[in-house]
N, C-alpha and C positions, 0 to 999 in steps of 0.2 A: 413602635415597630410591633408591638402585640397589644391585645386588649388588657387594660389593667383590670381585669375582673380576678375572682377567686376561684382556683381550680382544686380537684380532690380526686384522689385515686388510691386504690390499695397497693400499698409499696413493698409488699410481701407476696411471693409466690401463691397462687391459689390452691387449695386444697386442705386438708384437716392438719392443724399443727397446734402447738401449745399456745402461740402468741401470733397475732398478726397486727400490721401497722397499717392505719388509714391516715394518708397525709394530705393536709389542707394548706394551700399557699395563696396569699393574696391580701387586699385591703379588709376583707371581711372575715378572715379566718378566725380572728379573736372574738369578734360578735357572735359567730356561730358557735364557737366553744362555749361562750357564756350561755347561750339559749339551751344546749343540750347536755350540758355536763354539770354534775353538782359534786362539790368536793364532800369528802368524809367529815362526820361530826358536825354537819351543817354550817361550816364555815363560809363566810361571804367575803365580798371584797375582790378587788383585782388579782389575778394570777401572777405569781412572780415568773419572770421570764427566765429560760434555761434551767427549769426545775421539773422534776417529775410530781405529778399531784394525783393522789389517790381517790377515786370517787365513783360515781354511777353515770352511765348515759341513759338519758330519759327523754321520751317522746314529750315535747312541751305541751301539746294540746291534750293528750289523754293522760299524760303523767305515768305512762307505762315505762318500766324499767327494761332497757334492753340488755345491759350487761355492767359487769363491774370491772372498771378499766384503770389504767395509767394514762395520765394526758401530759404531754409536754407542750409548753408554749415557748418559742423563740421569736422575740421581737425582731424586726429589721432594724439596722441591717445585718446583724449578726446571726444569720441563717443561712442554709444552703442556697437558697434563692435569692438572698437579699431582700426579701419580703417578710411579713408577718407570717410565720409558719406554726401550724398545729399538728401534732402527731398523736393519735389515739391509739394506744396499745391494749387491744382488746383480746378475748379468747379466740383461737384460730378456726372456728368452724365455718366452713363456706356460707352457711345461711346467714348466721350471725354477723359475719364480716360484710355480707351484702346489705344486710338490714342497716348497719350503721353508715355504711356509705350512702345508702339511699336517703336516710335521714339527713346527713350533711348536705346532699345535693338539694333536698326539699327546702333547705334553709337558704338557698340562693347560690350554692356554689355550681360550678360547672365540671362535668367530668373531663379530666385532663387528657391530653393526647399522648402518643408515645414521645418519651423524652421531653415533656414540656417543662417539667421542674428543673431539669438540666439546662434547657434552652434559656429559662428565665435567669438561672444563675449566670448564664453567658452574658445575656442582654443586660443584666444589672451590674456587670462588672466583677462577678465574684470569681469567675474564672474565664481565661481566654479560651478560643476555640480549640487549640491543641489540648489543652488540660480538660475541657469537656469531652473530648474524644477519647481522652485517656480514661474517664470514667466507664465508657463503653468496653475499653479493653479490660479494665479491672473486673468487670462483670464476667466477661467472656473468657478470663485467663484459665489455661487448663493445666498449667505447671507452676512451681515455685518460681521458675525463672520468668514465665510470662507475667506472673503476678507482679515481680520486682520491675519488669520494664514498664508496665502499666502504672506502678506506684510512682516511678520516675517520672512519667510524662504528666501524671496528675499533679505531682509536687512542681512542676514547671521547669524540669531540666531542659527539654527541647525548647520550650518557650524563652528560656534565658540563652541558650545557645544561638537562636534565630535571632534574638534581640541584639546580641553582641554583632552578629554580621549585619544586620539593619543599621547599626550605629556607624559601624566602618563605611557602609555604602553610602550613607547619607552625608558623612564627612567628605567623601569623594565627590558625591554629587554637589555638594556646597562649592567646592573648588571649580569643577567645571562650569557651574551657572555663573559663578562670580566672573570668570572669564568672558562669559557672553554678556552680563549685564554691566560690566564696567570696563569695556575695551579700553578707555582713556587711560586706565591705571596700569595697562600693559601687563596684565597678570598672565603669566606663562601657563598655558593649559597643562603641559605635562611636567613642567617644573624639573626638567631634566630627567625625563623618564620616571620620575619618582611615582606619579600617579599610575602610571602603566603597570609599574611594578607591584604597588599595592593592590590593583584591581585584579592582577594575576593570583596574587597570593589568596585573595579572597575567593576567586574563582575555583583555587584548588581546595580550598577548605569547603567550600559547597559540594565539590566533587567527591571528597571523601564522605561527607554526610550522606549523599545520595546513595554512594555505594554499600552504605550500612542497611539500606533497605532489604535486601535479600535475607541477611541475617536476621534481622528483626521479624520479618514476614514469617520465617520459618518458626520462631518461637511464639509467634502470634497465632497462626494458623495451623501449624504442624506440616510435618513433611510427610509425602506419600512414598513408601518404599514397597516394590514388588519383588516377591520371592518366585523366581523362575527356574525352570529345569525341566528335563524329560520325566516322565513317570518314575515312580520308586526310588527317587535319590533322597528322599527324606525332607521335602519341602514342609511338609505338616508336621513332622517330628521337630523340625527346626523351630517352627512358630510356637508349638507347645512349650519348647524348651525356653524361649525367649519371654513367654507370657510366664512362665512358672507353674502352669496348669494344663490338663489335659482338655483344651479346648476343641481341637479336631480330631475326627477319627483318623487312626493310622492303622493300615493293614498292610501286608506284604503283596497284596493284589495291585498290580499296576492299574492307575486310571481311578483309584477310590474317589479321589477329589475331582468332582464334576463342576462346580461352582466357584465363584472368588469368594472367599471367606475373608472378612475384614476385622481386625482388631487393632487396639491402641496400646503403645508401651511408652514409657518415659525415659529417655536417653539423657541422664544429667540435667533436667530440666527441659530438654527438647521434645516436645509431644511428637510422636512419630505414628502414622497409621500404616499398618503392614498389611498388605495383600497376600494371601496365600492363594495361588493360582493352580488351576488343573495342570496336569503334566502336558508339556508340548510335544506332540509327535502327529505324525500321519495316522489317521484312523478312518475306518468306514462305520464307526458306531455314531449315529446322527446325533445323540445327546452329548457324546464325548466330543464331537467336532465343535459343537456350540461352546462348550466349556474351553476348548483349545482357542477359540476364536477371542472369547472374553479374556483369556491369559495374554494374548498378544495385544489386544487393546489396552489392558492395564499396564502392560510392559512399556507402551508408548508413552502412557499418560504419568507414569510415575517420574519422580524427582531422581530417584535412585533404584537400582536393581541388585538384587542379592542372586546371583547366577549360581546354582548348586549342582555340583557334580559328585558323582560316586566315587570315594577313593578306591573301593574294592573292585571296580569294573573299569575296562579300557574305556577310552573315550569314545562315545557313539557318535554317528552323525547327527543326531539331534543335539547332542551337546555342543557339538561344532557349529551348529546352526545358531544355537543360543548365544554363545561366546561371541559369534562373527555380530550378532546384534548388538551385543554390549559394548562394542567398539565406539558406538555413537552415543552412548549414554554415560552418566555417572554410575559406577557400580562397583561391586567386590565379587571375586570369584570364591566361592564357599566350597572347600572340599570337605565333604561330609564322610561320616562313617569311617575315622581314622582309627577306631578301636578295631577295624577288621584287617585282615591281610592285604596290603596295597597292591593294586595292579594298574593304577593310572600312570600313565606317560606323562610326566610333567614337562618335558620339553616340547612334545605335541601340544600340550595344552597351552603354554605360554605363546606359541606361534598364533593360536587364534585370537587372543586378547593380551599382547605383549605389554601394553601399559597399566594393566588392572593390578590392584593389590590382591594377594591371595591369603585368605584366612582358614587355617585348618581347624575343624570342629568335629565333635562327636555329639550329634544332638541327643542321642541314646544316653549317654554318660555324662553329658553336661560339660564337656571338655570345650575349651576354646570359647565359650560363649562371652566371657567378659572381654576378651581381646576383640571379638567380634562387635560387640557394643561400642567400644572405645573407637575402632576403625570406621564404623558406619557413622557416629556422630561427628568425626573428623572430616569424613568425606562430605557430609551434607553441609556443615559450617564452613569448610575451607579453611579456617584458621581458628587457633585457640585464643587469640587476642581479642578481646570484646573491645569494639569501638567505645569511645568516651560516651558518645550520645548515639542512640540507636532509632532510625526510623522504623515504625512498624504499620504506618498508614500510607495506602497508595495515594491519597488526596495530597499529603504532604510531599511525598516524593515528585510527584507531577509538577506542584509549585516550585519547589527547589531546583528541579531540573529546568523548568522554564527560566528561573532567575540565573541559573549558571550560563544557560544559552544566551541570555541578554548581555551579561557581563562579557561573555566572549565576543559578542556582537560590538560592544563598546571598544574593547580591545583592537578589533579589526579596523573598526573606525579610525582609531588614534594612529594605528600602524599605517594606514593608509593615508593619513594626513587630511581626513574629512572635516567638514565643519564641527565646530564644539556643539552646535545644537543637535547633531545626530548622536554624539556621544551621550549628550544628556538624555535624550529620548531613550536609549538603550539601557542607561543606568536607572532612569525612573522605572521603566518596565521591570527591571530586576528588583527594584525596592518593592513594587506591587506584588511580585511572586513571593518574597519573603513575608509581607504583610497578610498575603491570604492565609499563611500557615496558622497565624495566631488570631485570625479575624479581625485584624484593624481594618481590612476591607473585606468586604464580602457581598453576597447577593442572597435575597430570600430564598432563591432556588437551592443554592448551596446549603443553607441552614437547613430548610425542610428535608433536604436528601439526608443529611448527617443524623439529625434527631430523630427521623422516623424509623432509624435502625435500633433505637432504644426501646426498652419495654415500658409500658404504662405503668406509672407509678415512680419512674427515675427521670 
């Protein structure tokens, strides 16, 4: 399925650093290491596997020394790719790293493509496809919780769950196909509705797993939250308070914020991108009008909205307009400036957005911020109960949804008394959906798309 050649690439980020790693994988990895590496003390002989060796990298023809390095050899199959792997730990100067890589390539290795090391790990059975995608999630994790979810996928939690569902499905399929292949044995297809009941239980488990995707997606990609409100209600002050630093200019002049300002915070492991937007109001200022249009656009695109109103002022028409927009969005009503004399009519406010939670804060004095963070996290996740297995990948979700739909099709066929062959076809299609997740069946196009997202060297 791939050329059994030897590949090489830099496995650490480019740029100056204390150490860089050049990784080599394939049948010629140990030969290349023997040609360019000399151990300290003039020691000869074969290198021990899974051991760090100290020595120098030398250009074989000229004898010129490139660097003093540590070299690790990991013979197959006990390596990341399942092939012979060599890692050269050299000093991290960009020129030096490039010279070491060029030397390795000149000895017969090929420059690896994006994700090719992990792709080989999958093709050699070291990882299934879901675990391989967990490697990418691990690299891209932005919070401790995202890291935990990625580690779970890499360790095979999702694969185990899908494997159990697949085994149950195969058992059902065996019973259905037995009724088709051995009709003279008078095998009852439904066995008194037992198979239908088991299929429905399986479908429900799949549905719960699919439903976890939105929860997992938020931890993987982060949630987008828009702070919206009319000018001078304290939107920028609120952003600064949430960040714990003076990131945005704050003045008493309405309309100070003209553009959308984007910052990130961590809500108990949930990465959140917060947009501080220009105050929404009617204006004849052309530049401010553009800012207002940007605000409305981000309000529509956000997964949640923090609608900020001023506790020290009566509800204005602009406030009412924003609160009415909030009716169609997930959001919180943030009553700011509670340190000032209250003049806000709460009854009027609740009429505009009756089903939204209200949080009282003083961005200036830091009051109510922890309550706001708790409420926002709960709003975004929808539940405090973490599912036992969490989907974070859209490809997995699509495959499992397809499996669920085909099991539902099998149940409908049973209910309508259709031939056993139709039930079997639906269950076979459901099995294929499950197998796509872990890569039991796949296509070259899917593999190319998945591994092209990886960095070169991984």
